[in-house]
TIMAR-415204 format. One line per field, with one value per residue (C-alpha): residue in three letters; chain; y, z, x. Coordinates in steps of 0.25 Angstrom, whole numbers. Layout:
N
residuo = [ALA/...]
cadena = [A/...]
py = [Y/...]
pz = [Z/...]
px = [X/...]
END
This chain:
827
residuo = [MET/PRO/GLU/ARG/SER/LYS/SER/SER/SER/VAL/SER/ASN/LEU/PRO/LEU/ILE/LEU/ASP/ILE/ASP/ASP/PHE/LYS/GLY/ASP/PHE/SER/PHE/ASP/ALA/LEU/PHE/GLY/ASN/LEU/VAL/ASN/GLU/LEU/LEU/PRO/SER/PHE/GLN/GLU/GLU/GLU/ALA/ASP/THR/ALA/GLY/GLY/HIS/GLY/LEU/GLY/GLY/THR/GLU/ALA/LEU/PRO/ASN/GLY/HIS/ALA/ARG/ALA/SER/SER/ASP/ALA/ALA/LYS/PHE/ALA/GLN/GLY/ASP/SER/ILE/PRO/LEU/PHE/PRO/GLU/VAL/ASP/ALA/LEU/LEU/SER/LEU/PHE/LYS/ASP/SER/CYS/LYS/GLU/LEU/ILE/ASP/LEU/ARG/LYS/GLN/VAL/ASP/GLY/ARG/LEU/TYR/ASN/LEU/LYS/LYS/GLU/VAL/SER/THR/GLN/ASP/ALA/LYS/HIS/ARG/LYS/THR/LEU/THR/GLU/LEU/GLU/LYS/GLY/VAL/ASP/GLY/LEU/PHE/ASP/SER/PHE/ALA/ARG/LEU/ASP/SER/ARG/ILE/SER/SER/VAL/GLY/GLN/THR/ALA/ALA/LYS/ILE/GLY/ASP/HIS/LEU/GLN/SER/ALA/ASP/ALA/GLN/ARG/GLU/THR/ALA/SER/GLN/THR/ILE/GLU/LEU/VAL/LYS/TYR/LEU/MET/GLU/PHE/ASN/SER/SER/PRO/GLY/ASP/LEU/MET/GLU/LEU/SER/PRO/LEU/PHE/SER/ASP/ASP/SER/ARG/VAL/ALA/GLU/ALA/ALA/SER/ILE/ALA/GLN/LYS/LEU/ARG/SER/PHE/ALA/GLU/GLU/ASP/ILE/ALA/ARG/ALA/VAL/PRO/SER/VAL/VAL/GLY/SER/ALA/THR/ALA/SER/ARG/GLY/LEU/GLU/VAL/ALA/VAL/ALA/ASN/LEU/GLN/GLU/TYR/CYS/ASN/GLU/LEU/GLU/ASN/ARG/LEU/LEU/SER/ARG/PHE/ASP/ALA/ALA/SER/GLN/ARG/ARG/GLU/LEU/SER/THR/MET/SER/GLU/CYS/ALA/LYS/ILE/LEU/SER/GLN/PHE/ASN/ARG/GLY/SER/SER/ALA/MET/GLN/HIS/TYR/VAL/ALA/THR/ARG/PRO/MET/PHE/ILE/ASP/VAL/GLU/ILE/MET/ASN/SER/ASP/THR/ARG/LEU/VAL/LEU/GLY/ASP/GLN/GLY/SER/GLN/ALA/SER/PRO/SER/ASN/VAL/ALA/ARG/GLY/LEU/SER/SER/LEU/TYR/LYS/GLU/ILE/THR/ASP/THR/VAL/ARG/LYS/GLU/ALA/ALA/THR/ILE/MET/ALA/VAL/PHE/PRO/SER/PRO/ASN/ASP/VAL/MET/SER/ILE/LEU/VAL/GLN/ARG/VAL/LEU/GLU/GLN/ARG/VAL/THR/ALA/LEU/LEU/ASP/LYS/LEU/LEU/LEU/LYS/PRO/SER/LEU/VAL/ASN/PRO/PRO/PRO/MET/GLU/GLU/GLY/GLY/LEU/LEU/LEU/TYR/LEU/ARG/MET/LEU/ALA/VAL/ALA/TYR/GLU/LYS/THR/GLN/GLU/LEU/ALA/ARG/GLU/LEU/ARG/ALA/VAL/GLY/CYS/GLY/ASP/LEU/ASP/VAL/GLU/GLY/LEU/THR/GLU/SER/LEU/PHE/SER/SER/HIS/MET/ASP/GLU/TYR/PRO/GLU/HIS/GLU/GLN/ALA/SER/LEU/GLY/GLN/LEU/TYR/GLN/ALA/LYS/LEU/ASP/GLU/LEU/ARG/ALA/GLU/ASN/GLN/ASN/VAL/SER/ASP/SER/THR/GLY/THR/ILE/GLY/ARG/SER/LYS/GLY/THR/SER/VAL/ALA/SER/SER/HIS/GLN/GLN/ILE/SER/VAL/ALA/VAL/VAL/THR/GLU/PHE/VAL/ARG/TRP/ASN/GLU/GLU/ALA/LEU/THR/ARG/CYS/THR/LEU/PHE/SER/SER/GLN/PRO/ALA/THR/LEU/ALA/ALA/ASN/VAL/LYS/ALA/VAL/PHE/THR/CYS/LEU/LEU/ASP/GLN/VAL/SER/GLN/TYR/ILE/THR/ASP/GLY/LEU/GLU/ARG/ALA/ARG/ASP/SER/LEU/THR/GLU/ALA/ALA/ALA/MET/ARG/GLU/ARG/PHE/VAL/LEU/GLY/THR/ASN/LEU/SER/ARG/ARG/VAL/ALA/ALA/ALA/ALA/ALA/SER/ALA/ALA/GLU/ALA/ALA/ALA/ALA/ALA/GLY/GLU/SER/SER/PHE/ARG/SER/PHE/MET/VAL/ALA/VAL/GLN/ARG/CYS/GLY/SER/SER/VAL/ALA/ILE/VAL/GLN/GLN/TYR/PHE/ALA/ASN/SER/ILE/SER/ARG/LEU/LEU/LEU/PRO/VAL/ASP/GLY/ALA/HIS/ALA/ALA/SER/CYS/GLU/GLU/MET/ALA/ALA/ALA/MET/SER/SER/ALA/GLU/GLY/ALA/ALA/TYR/LYS/GLY/LEU/GLN/GLN/CYS/ILE/GLU/THR/VAL/MET/ALA/GLU/VAL/GLU/ARG/LEU/LEU/SER/ALA/GLU/GLN/LYS/ALA/THR/ASP/TYR/ARG/SER/PRO/ASP/ASP/GLY/MET/ALA/PRO/ASP/HIS/ARG/PRO/THR/ASN/ALA/CYS/THR/ARG/VAL/VAL/ALA/TYR/LEU/SER/ARG/VAL/LEU/GLU/ALA/ALA/PHE/THR/ALA/LEU/GLU/GLY/LEU/ASN/LYS/GLN/ALA/PHE/LEU/THR/GLU/LEU/GLY/ASN/ARG/LEU/TYR/LYS/GLY/LEU/LEU/ASN/HIS/TRP/GLN/LYS/PHE/THR/PHE/ASN/PRO/SER/GLY/GLY/LEU/ARG/LEU/LYS/ARG/ASP/ILE/THR/GLU/TYR/GLY/GLU/PHE/VAL/ARG/SER/PHE/ASN/ALA/PRO/SER/VAL/ASP/GLU/LYS/PHE/GLU/LEU/LEU/GLY/ILE/LEU/ALA/ASN/VAL/PHE/ILE/VAL/ALA/PRO/GLU/SER/LEU/SER/SER/LEU/PHE/GLU/GLY/THR/PRO/SER/ILE/ARG/LYS/ASP/ALA/GLN/ARG/PHE/ILE/GLN/LEU/ARG/GLU/ASP/PHE/LYS/SER/ALA/LYS/LEU/ALA/SER/ARG/LEU/SER/SER/LEU/TRP/SER/GLY/SER/SER]
cadena = [A/A/A/A/A/A/A/A/A/A/A/A/A/A/A/A/A/A/A/A/A/A/A/A/A/A/A/A/A/A/A/A/A/A/A/A/A/A/A/A/A/A/A/A/A/A/A/A/A/A/A/A/A/A/A/A/A/A/A/A/A/A/A/A/A/A/A/A/A/A/A/A/A/A/A/A/A/A/A/A/A/A/A/A/A/A/A/A/A/A/A/A/A/A/A/A/A/A/A/A/A/A/A/A/A/A/A/A/A/A/A/A/A/A/A/A/A/A/A/A/A/A/A/A/A/A/A/A/A/A/A/A/A/A/A/A/A/A/A/A/A/A/A/A/A/A/A/A/A/A/A/A/A/A/A/A/A/A/A/A/A/A/A/A/A/A/A/A/A/A/A/A/A/A/A/A/A/A/A/A/A/A/A/A/A/A/A/A/A/A/A/A/A/A/A/A/A/A/A/A/A/A/A/A/A/A/A/A/A/A/A/A/A/A/A/A/A/A/A/A/A/A/A/A/A/A/A/A/A/A/A/A/A/A/A/A/A/A/A/A/A/A/A/A/A/A/A/A/A/A/A/A/A/A/A/A/A/A/A/A/A/A/A/A/A/A/A/A/A/A/A/A/A/A/A/A/A/A/A/A/A/A/A/A/A/A/A/A/A/A/A/A/A/A/A/A/A/A/A/A/A/A/A/A/A/A/A/A/A/A/A/A/A/A/A/A/A/A/A/A/A/A/A/A/A/A/A/A/A/A/A/A/A/A/A/A/A/A/A/A/A/A/A/A/A/A/A/A/A/A/A/A/A/A/A/A/A/A/A/A/A/A/A/A/A/A/A/A/A/A/A/A/A/A/A/A/A/A/A/A/A/A/A/A/A/A/A/A/A/A/A/A/A/A/A/A/A/A/A/A/A/A/A/A/A/A/A/A/A/A/A/A/A/A/A/A/A/A/A/A/A/A/A/A/A/A/A/A/A/A/A/A/A/A/A/A/A/A/A/A/A/A/A/A/A/A/A/A/A/A/A/A/A/A/A/A/A/A/A/A/A/A/A/A/A/A/A/A/A/A/A/A/A/A/A/A/A/A/A/A/A/A/A/A/A/A/A/A/A/A/A/A/A/A/A/A/A/A/A/A/A/A/A/A/A/A/A/A/A/A/A/A/A/A/A/A/A/A/A/A/A/A/A/A/A/A/A/A/A/A/A/A/A/A/A/A/A/A/A/A/A/A/A/A/A/A/A/A/A/A/A/A/A/A/A/A/A/A/A/A/A/A/A/A/A/A/A/A/A/A/A/A/A/A/A/A/A/A/A/A/A/A/A/A/A/A/A/A/A/A/A/A/A/A/A/A/A/A/A/A/A/A/A/A/A/A/A/A/A/A/A/A/A/A/A/A/A/A/A/A/A/A/A/A/A/A/A/A/A/A/A/A/A/A/A/A/A/A/A/A/A/A/A/A/A/A/A/A/A/A/A/A/A/A/A/A/A/A/A/A/A/A/A/A/A/A/A/A/A/A/A/A/A/A/A/A/A/A/A/A/A/A/A/A/A/A/A/A/A/A/A/A/A/A/A/A/A/A/A/A/A/A/A/A/A/A/A/A/A/A/A/A/A/A/A/A/A/A/A/A/A/A/A/A/A/A/A/A/A/A/A/A/A/A/A/A/A/A/A/A/A/A/A/A/A/A/A/A/A/A/A/A/A/A/A/A/A/A/A/A/A/A/A/A/A/A/A/A/A/A/A/A/A/A/A/A/A/A/A/A/A/A/A/A/A/A/A/A/A/A/A/A/A/A/A/A/A/A/A/A/A/A/A/A/A/A/A/A/A/A/A/A/A/A/A/A/A/A/A/A/A/A/A/A/A/A/A]
py = [475/486/485/491/489/485/490/493/495/510/514/509/511/517/507/504/502/497/500/486/482/487/480/466/460/471/468/479/468/463/477/481/468/470/484/480/466/471/479/470/457/465/468/453/450/460/454/440/445/451/438/431/441/439/425/430/437/448/455/455/459/471/472/482/472/478/469/474/470/466/476/480/482/489/499/503/501/509/519/518/512/503/504/492/492/498/495/505/517/509/505/519/524/512/516/530/527/517/528/537/527/523/538/539/526/532/544/536/528/540/545/533/532/547/543/531/538/549/538/531/543/546/532/532/545/538/526/534/541/527/522/534/532/517/520/530/519/508/518/520/505/502/513/505/492/498/504/490/483/492/490/475/475/483/474/462/468/471/456/451/459/454/440/442/448/436/426/433/433/419/416/424/416/403/407/412/399/391/399/397/382/383/391/380/369/377/379/364/362/373/366/359/353/339/338/334/326/338/341/342/330/336/333/318/315/306/311/325/324/333/344/342/343/356/362/357/363/377/377/374/384/395/391/391/405/411/406/412/425/426/436/431/445/446/438/435/431/422/415/413/407/397/393/391/383/372/372/371/359/352/355/350/337/335/338/327/317/320/319/306/301/305/299/286/286/290/277/268/273/272/257/255/263/272/284/292/291/294/306/311/310/316/328/330/328/339/349/344/351/350/335/333/322/314/315/311/300/294/295/289/277/272/258/262/271/261/247/242/231/241/248/235/231/244/241/227/231/241/235/221/210/215/212/213/223/232/236/250/242/234/247/254/243/242/257/258/247/253/267/262/255/268/276/267/267/282/283/274/283/295/290/288/301/308/302/305/317/331/336/324/331/334/319/315/324/318/304/305/313/301/291/298/301/288/276/281/287/274/266/276/276/261/261/273/272/284/278/285/292/289/274/271/257/248/245/231/236/245/257/271/269/259/270/280/271/268/283/285/274/279/293/291/281/290/302/293/290/305/308/297/302/316/310/303/316/321/335/346/337/340/325/328/336/326/315/323/325/310/309/322/315/307/318/327/318/312/319/314/300/300/304/294/283/287/287/273/267/273/267/254/253/256/245/236/240/238/224/220/226/218/205/207/210/198/189/194/194/200/192/203/214/206/206/221/220/225/236/242/230/231/245/247/253/264/259/267/257/261/276/273/266/279/287/277/279/294/293/285/296/306/300/301/315/318/311/317/331/340/353/357/362/350/341/348/347/332/329/337/329/316/320/324/310/305/314/311/296/296/306/297/284/288/296/284/275/285/285/270/270/280/271/260/270/273/258/256/268/262/249/256/263/250/243/254/248/252/250/239/229/214/208/200/212/221/210/210/225/226/215/223/236/229/226/240/245/235/240/254/252/244/256/266/258/257/272/275/266/273/287/282/277/290/298/289/290/305/305/297/306/318/312/309/323/328/319/318/328/341/342/341/352/362/368/372/384/380/365/360/369/364/350/351/358/347/336/343/343/329/324/332/322/311/320/323/308/306/316/311/297/301/307/294/287/296/293/278/278/287/277/265/273/277/262/257/267/264/249/248/260/255/264/258/262/277/274/262/258/262/249/252/246/253/261/256/264/257/264/259/248/257/267/255/250/264/267/253/255/269/264/253/261/274/266/267/282/284/276/282/297/306/321/331/321/311/323/328/314/310/324/323/308/313/324/314/304/315/319/304/301/313/309/295/298/307/294/289/293/294/292/295/282/282/296/290/279/289/297/284/283/297/295/283/290/302/293/287/301/306/297/307/318/328/338/343/329/326/339/335/321/328/336/324/318/331/330/316/322/327/312/310/323/326/335/347/346/347/362/362/352/362/374/372/366/374/369/356/361/358/344/343/348/336/326/331/327/313/311/301/311/322/323/318/328/339/342/350/361/361/363/373/385/380/378/392/399/393/397]
pz = [728/728/738/738/747/739/744/732/717/719/729/730/740/735/731/739/730/736/730/733/723/712/716/712/700/698/688/683/679/694/699/690/693/708/706/698/703/715/705/693/701/706/692/688/700/696/682/688/697/685/677/689/690/676/679/691/682/676/690/698/713/715/727/735/734/722/711/697/684/671/666/654/661/673/664/657/670/679/668/674/668/675/671/663/671/685/690/680/690/701/692/688/702/705/694/698/713/708/699/711/720/709/708/723/723/711/720/731/723/717/730/735/722/724/739/734/723/733/743/731/727/741/743/729/733/746/738/728/739/745/732/730/744/741/728/735/745/734/727/739/742/728/730/743/735/724/734/741/728/724/738/737/723/728/739/730/720/732/737/723/722/736/731/718/726/736/724/717/730/732/718/720/733/726/715/724/732/719/714/727/725/711/715/725/714/704/714/716/701/700/711/702/687/686/701/703/716/725/720/728/730/721/709/712/718/708/714/711/697/691/701/699/684/685/694/685/673/680/685/671/665/675/673/658/657/667/659/646/653/658/653/652/653/668/677/687/677/670/683/686/672/674/687/681/670/680/685/670/667/680/677/663/668/679/669/659/670/675/661/659/672/668/654/661/670/658/650/662/664/649/649/661/654/667/660/673/675/660/661/674/667/654/662/669/657/650/658/650/636/636/638/624/629/635/623/613/623/623/608/605/615/608/602/588/587/594/591/578/576/575/564/557/559/552/540/539/540/529/519/522/523/518/504/499/490/498/490/492/497/507/512/513/522/530/532/537/547/552/553/560/570/572/574/585/592/591/597/609/611/611/622/631/627/630/644/647/641/644/630/622/609/608/611/600/590/593/592/579/573/578/572/558/558/563/561/549/542/544/537/526/523/521/513/504/497/487/473/464/452/444/447/451/455/444/442/445/459/459/453/458/459/471/478/476/480/493/495/493/503/513/512/513/525/532/530/536/548/550/551/561/569/569/574/585/589/585/592/584/574/559/556/542/539/545/537/524/528/529/514/510/503/495/491/486/474/473/460/453/458/454/440/439/443/433/422/427/426/412/408/414/407/393/396/399/386/378/383/381/367/364/369/360/348/351/352/339/331/318/310/310/307/295/289/292/299/312/312/325/333/337/343/357/357/367/378/386/398/398/399/410/418/416/422/433/437/437/445/456/455/456/469/475/471/478/490/491/487/497/491/478/471/474/470/457/454/457/449/437/437/438/427/418/419/414/403/398/400/392/382/379/379/369/361/360/357/346/340/340/333/323/321/316/306/302/300/292/283/281/277/267/261/260/252/242/229/217/202/193/204/201/205/216/222/221/228/239/240/240/252/259/257/262/275/276/275/286/295/292/296/309/312/310/319/330/329/330/343/348/346/353/365/365/366/377/384/384/388/400/404/402/411/422/421/423/434/442/439/437/451/457/447/448/462/456/446/432/435/428/416/415/416/405/396/399/396/383/380/384/374/363/359/358/350/340/339/337/326/318/319/314/302/300/301/290/282/284/280/268/264/264/257/246/245/244/233/226/227/225/215/201/189/184/196/191/176/174/159/152/149/150/164/176/184/197/209/220/226/221/228/232/238/246/251/256/263/269/274/279/286/293/297/301/311/321/319/321/334/339/335/340/341/333/331/324/315/311/308/299/292/289/284/275/269/266/260/251/246/244/236/227/224/222/212/204/199/192/179/180/170/174/180/188/193/198/205/211/216/223/229/234/240/247/253/256/264/272/275/281/293/296/299/292/284/276/272/268/260/252/248/244/235/230/226/218/212/207/198/188/183/181/174/159/156/153/167/174/176/183/194/201/201/216/221/215/227/220/206/208/212/201/191/194/194/181/175/180/171/160/149/154/142/132/136/137/150/153/143/146/160/159/159/171/179/175/178/191/195]
px = [107/96/85/71/59/47/33/25/27/26/35/50/61/74/85/97/109/122/136/140/130/139/152/157/149/139/128/118/108/108/107/95/88/89/82/70/68/59/50/48/44/31/27/29/20/9/9/7/-4/-11/-11/-17/-29/-33/-37/-46/-56/-48/-45/-33/-31/-22/-12/-22/-33/-41/-45/-40/-48/-41/-32/-40/-53/-47/-40/-53/-61/-52/-47/-33/-21/-11/5/10/23/21/35/41/40/46/57/60/60/69/79/79/82/92/99/99/105/116/119/121/130/138/141/145/154/160/163/169/178/182/186/194/201/205/210/217/224/229/234/241/249/253/257/265/272/276/281/290/296/298/305/315/317/320/329/337/337/343/354/358/358/367/377/377/379/390/396/395/401/413/415/414/425/434/432/435/447/451/449/457/468/467/467/478/486/483/487/500/502/500/509/520/518/519/531/538/536/541/553/556/554/562/574/574/575/585/595/604/604/598/595/581/583/580/567/554/546/535/544/546/532/524/511/514/519/509/513/527/526/518/528/540/533/531/545/551/542/546/561/561/553/563/575/568/567/581/591/605/611/607/615/605/595/605/608/594/592/603/597/583/590/594/579/574/584/579/565/566/573/562/551/556/558/544/538/545/540/525/527/531/519/510/516/514/499/497/501/492/481/480/473/472/487/490/481/488/502/497/492/505/513/504/513/525/525/510/510/517/526/515/506/518/522/508/506/520/518/505/507/503/515/526/521/528/518/506/513/516/502/498/506/501/487/488/498/496/507/521/524/509/504/494/481/474/461/469/477/464/458/471/471/457/459/472/467/455/464/472/459/455/468/468/454/458/470/462/453/466/471/458/459/474/479/475/476/471/470/485/487/477/484/498/492/485/497/506/496/496/511/516/507/499/512/520/509/507/522/522/509/512/525/525/530/539/534/546/546/531/528/523/508/511/513/501/509/506/491/493/501/490/479/487/489/474/470/480/476/461/462/472/462/451/461/463/448/446/458/452/439/446/454/467/468/472/480/477/475/470/483/492/486/488/502/504/502/509/520/511/502/513/515/501/497/510/507/493/497/508/499/489/500/505/491/489/502/499/486/492/502/491/483/495/498/483/484/497/491/479/488/497/485/478/491/493/482/472/481/487/473/472/459/462/473/467/466/481/479/473/460/455/448/437/439/454/450/440/451/460/448/447/461/459/447/455/466/455/450/464/466/453/457/471/468/460/462/454/466/475/463/461/476/477/464/469/482/475/464/476/482/468/468/482/479/466/471/483/476/465/474/483/471/467/481/481/468/474/486/476/470/484/488/475/479/493/487/478/490/498/487/483/480/489/487/492/492/490/476/483/490/478/469/479/480/465/464/474/467/454/462/467/453/448/460/456/441/446/455/444/434/445/448/433/433/445/438/426/433/441/428/423/436/436/422/425/436/427/417/427/432/417/413/426/437/429/423/437/443/432/435/449/448/453/456/443/445/460/456/446/456/466/456/453/468/470/460/465/475/465/456/467/470/455/454/466/461/447/454/461/448/442/455/453/438/441/452/443/432/442/447/432/429/441/439/424/421/420/421/408/400/399/400/390/389/376/371/356/355/349/359/363/358/366/378/391/398/409/399/393/406/410/397/397/412/409/396/404/417/410/401/413/414/399/400/414/412/401/398/407/418/408/403/417/422/410/410/425/423/411/419/430/420/415/428/432/420/422/436/432/422/431/437/425/417/402/391/376/373/386/382/369/377/386/374/370/384/383/369/375/387/378/368/380/386/373/376/388/378/387/379/391/394/380/380/392/386/373/382/388/375/372/386/384/373/383/385/370/364/366/378/369/363/376/376/362/367/375/366/362/375/387/396/398/402/417/414/404/414/423/411/406/420/417/405/407/402/411/419/409/398/409/405/417/414/399/401/413/404/397/409/415/402/401/415]
END
């Protein structure tokens, strides 16, 4: 801290600044405050004293004892001014002195810094020199360590080589020792053929059986290899080989005896369930042919393979009591129970095998293979008796379908067994492939059996339907047929339910195809074969049904031909013939309805087959190129025969309808209908009775066609019928003569016919009947107006020429000559 002696406000002693004041937490404010605090308090004290003097009459006492008047009076009285801040000079002097001392201090500090830098530089040089010397020493030390490490490594390698040589020498010594022992044992076995009495105690000591077995196998291997390498042309080698052959024979005999002894011990331990002894014997026996004899022996002695009662129990569980007919559902339940029992048995054996045998997977493979090839195969042989395709079993005994259902149940359940056995463990055995092989003899002819079964079912169904139809015919008798009212009743009608049953058979067969066929190509081939059977069945069934319905139409046509009315008949004969004709007409109408029902059911049947193909068949055929398209073509070809029968039947239906229309027109149309007498009465604007009867008949009979047909088939049928009706009416009206009032009635009939045929929705037919209405005007207009009728419709002039000749006044009005110029001009 700066120090100064304070005697007066004028003279100040020099400041004393210490370098230590600038060390540590140096503060300039503190330094400055310490410098000026000694001067500024005196100024404050003087101000305080001045304030006190004003209170004593305006004078204040000075430090030297003189009184001072008030400031203003004093200034003017004395004529001398006092400084406002007298300490300024002292502060300036103080600051100058402080600066000088600070400069001196700085010089001292700079001097010290210079000395310190010089000293540090000297020390740094010494330090660097020391570091350089240390680095050289460390490098030398590292080199020493490297040489030492290299030496140690060399010594270690030498020691390792020495150890290897020692270990090799020890191994050679051990091998030589063992070889000496083996040669000694080999000489014992080579002493004389069949003499095993003079062998070392090792080979008869039961406690050293494992060691004896190992040595015997080594001796046998050595002797057999030596014989294999022997060269007969060298006498010495030949002699040595003959000597070793004796040893080989004796060793083989000993190994066989030892193996049998171990197997006996293994069996005894197995009966006592001593797993440790069994495991020990199995481990020793593994040295003989990799233990195959022990594994085969263990599997062969399992009760499930040697107990006859177990095998008989299997048969009873699956097939039931002897002589009873087993059903697929009962067989499925029996197989499930039996296969569960087999799986449980194999699982228990697996636990024993894992604890006993050193190679449990090999034993499991043998066990599972034996289960499938012996126990399962024995059952399948009794369950699946492949029937003959030439002489199949009758349907009363289940037919081929029973065999196929049994095959499907057995296959599915056996596949499930294979998966269960795979889960239990079967080593490297291809259990799925082995399971497939159990059914290979049945799979070879499976498609043929499936097709034959579908054919058998179809034939049985037809026989059933024929029997039902015969029973109906017998119960009905011939009363209805003698009246001619139900010709079609004796014919069996197509049934959609029957076609649905065909599809159901096919679906079941398709399920079996999917079950038996794992490859897409094989599956597609089998599915195509099965679907072809359905197409053939449905095609034949509906075609036969349509043909039977056509037969009804043919019979009705024959009845019409027999009762055609002749001329010059007596009233009694004519009445009988008319009655018979009515019966034939009723038969024709009934046959028409029956055929339309057959066509409708045929369409429904085809739709069922198409839906079945789209939902079930297509997805199985699509993965194979060309299979789907081929089946579509085959389906179209199969249905073509039914389409042909339907087309012919529809033509016969049109013939039947037109025959009845012609009969009604012939019987009901009177000559006076179109040539009413001119008696002055008002003309009759009603349609003729013949027209009314024909329209009523058409409305009644075509109701079945409107219901049965649809789409293009309906349009084509009605268009053809409309054209035939048009031609029939033209030909019919050619038989009559018309006067003007008859022409009006004809026009009324044409309107009635036209309104009816409009329900056909056939524009071409509507146009023809509209032209007929125009054509009827030739009977109504005056002769001189005939030429103007055909100016807008020249297409009907040919028909108009024939109609004009039917006018009552054709000759009297000389219309032929009057219109000759018109016809020649138009031609």
